[in-house]
N, C-alpha and C positions, 0 to 999 in steps of 0.2 A: 504494500500500500504506500502511496505517496501522502505524507502527512504534513500539515501546517500547524504551528502553534505559537501563541504569544507566551514567552517564557516568564513573564513578570511574576506570576503567582505560583510558580513551580520551583521546587528545589533542584531542578534539572531533569534530564530524561530518566535516569536510572532510578529504579524502585528503591525507596528507603522506608522501612517500617514506620508507620505513624505519621508520615509526611506526605505532602501532595506532590507526586511526580507524574510526568507525562506517561511513563510506562505503566504506572499504577492505574491511571485513568483509562488508558487504552485497554489494558487487560481486564478491568472490571466490565467495561462495555462489551468487549468481545466475548467474555465468558457468559454474560447474560444472553447475548444473541445466539450463541452456539450451544448454550446449556451444557457446557463442559468447561473445565479449567483451561485457559489459554495463556501461554507465555509468548512474549514477542522478543524479537531481536532487532536492534536498530543499527542503521549504518553508522551513526555517530552518537556517542553519549554526551549530549550537550550539557554544559554546566548550569548552575543556578542563574536564572535571568536571561539566558541565551534563547533566541527565537529560532524558528525554522520555517522556511517556505518550500523546502524540497527534501525534507527528511524521508527516508525509506525504512519501512518496517516489514519484517516477514514473520510468519507464524504457521503452525500446522494445525489442522483440525480433522476430526473423523467425519465431519458433516460434508461429505463429497457432493451431495445432491443440492447443496445450498446454491441459490442463484447469485453467484459472486459478482456479477455485473451490477447488482443492486446493493451490494455491501456498503458502498459509501453513503447511500441514502439511509440505510438502516442504522449505520453507525452515527452519522451526523445528528440523527434524531435522539440518540442516546448519550452523546458526548456533551460536555459543557461548551460554552461558546468560545473558549480560548483554545480549543483543539478541533481541527476539522480534517477530514479525509478527502483528498482530491480524486483519487482513482484507486482501483484494485484490480489485480490480475492473478490468475492461477499460474504458478511457475513450477519448474522441475523440483522434485523433492530435495535435490542436492543444493538448491539455491540458498544463500544466506545473505540477508541485507548487509551484513557487516563484511563477511569474508569474500563475497563475490564481487565486491566493489573494486573498480580500477582507478577511480578518481573521485575526489570530493571537492566541492566548491563552496566557499564562504563569501559573504558580502558583509562589509562593515560600513555603517552609516555614521557620518560625522556632521553635526549641525554647527556651522562655523560662522558665528557673529558674536558681537560683544554681549548682547542681551540673550538670556536663555529663552526657550519657548515651552510653554506649558503643553503644547500639542505634541511635542517630540520628546518629552521628558523621559519616557520609558522605551522609545523606539530608536533614538539616535544619541550619540555622545556629544554633549555640548562642549566645544572648544572655543573659548573667547578670543584667543590670540590669533593674529593674522598668520595664515599658512601659505608658504611658497610652494605651489604645486610642482614647479620645476625641481626644487630640492627634494620634494617628496618622491618624484619619479626617479631622480638620480640615485637616491638611497635604495629604492625598491629594486632597481635593476641589478644590484649586487646580490640579491636574494634569489633570483631566478636560477634554476638549475639544481643539481644535486649537491647538497651540503649537509654538514653535521649541524643540526639546529639545537644543540645542547644549551647554548646561551639564550635561546628563546623558548626554553622548556621550563614549565613549573615543576611538576613531579615527573622524573624520568620513568619510562616504562619498565616493567619487571625484567625484560631481557636486556635493558641498557642501550638498545639501539635507537639513537636519535637522528639517524641519517634519513632524510626525506628529499624528494625531488619536487620542487615548485615548478609547475609548468607555465602558469601565467600569474602576473601580479600587476594590476592596473589601477589607476586612480583617475577619477573624473570629477569635475565640479559643475554644478548648475545652480546658480544663485547661492544660497546659504548652505546647500547640501553638498557634501563630498562623499563620493561612493568609492570604496576600496574593494576590489574583487580579487580573490586569490584561489587558485586551484592547484592541487598537488596529488601525488599518489597516496598520501597519507599525512597526518598531522600528529605532533606530540602535544602533550598537555599544555594548554594555553598558548600554543604557538602563534595562532593568528592574532590574538589580542596583544601579545608581546611585540610581534612584528608591527602592528598598527601603532602601538604606543611609542615604539622606537622611531618609526617613520614620522610621527607627529612631532617628536622632539627635533628631528632633522628639519622638518618643514617650518618649524617655529624658530629656527636658528640656534637652538641649544646644543645641537650636535652637528658634526660635519658628516655629510653623506659618505665621504671617502673613508670613514672609519668603520663602515659596516663589515668589510672583509676581516678586519682585526677582531671585531666582535665575534664573528663566526669561529675564527681560529682560537679564540680564548677558551671556548667550551666551558664557560662559566656564566651562570645566570646574572651575576653582578656586572658583567661586561655590557649587557644590552640595556635598553631603556625600560620605562614603566610599562605595566600591563594595563591596556585600555579596559574600561569597564565592560561588563557582560552585556548590558542592555543595547549596545549598538551592533551586536553580532547576530548574523543569521546563517544557519546552515541552509544554503540556497539550492544545492543539488548534488546528486550522486550519479556517476556514470558507471555502467556495467559492461562487461565484456560482450554481452549480446547486443549492445548498441543502445539499450534503454538509458535515458537521461532524465532525471526527475527535476531538473533545474527550473525554478520559477523565480522571477525577480521579486524581491520583497517590496510590498506596496510603498513603503517609505522612500525607496530609492528608484522607483520606476520612472519618476519624472526626470532622472538624470540620464536615461537611455536615449542616445541620439540616433539609434537605428530606425 
């Protein structure tokens, strides 16, 4: 299933006993519809406050006769209004929303003017300082390709591997909104938010874009910049080896699309 959610009132995607999680809400609704316990696997375990416009979730059920083309309608009537399902499809039993993914894409929204906006308080990060998009782009260019992103990682994975390949990293401005889009074969913990925070520091003149390679080489979290807050981040899409791509532009950033 392709799933959208506003992460403001959730502790994140992953189930946590006694707390409101996206996984918990989805599993409760699915279990009620299928009249059996249902567990879901997500393409990305988003943190507290992070949103999604193109999350992908997979699950198994014994109810093979269910009209799955109508599952989004059934689910959306059972889900709270901060979680919706865009579409659903039956896939091969070997499919996993997490492990079958080839590429993930995130979009980060920055609201850039001196005064804050009540309308974007939970959907975009307010940065009051003037940002130089040329410096932003110069710094971003150093991060494209295969690198060890240990300096941009919060908690390292259990296997210790922090090498990832960033395929695209773009920044665009329209009016007061800046849209940062990044796609990669995978991400380490808080990688996107730390990249964005570091790029903002470069664009604000607090760091030299030319120092990005040294940050990567340092392999130490202290070498990179601040971690941008969660509420500006969206899991925007996941691409699979069969060609399916769940990408959907977050509504807050759609006005920045010049296509």
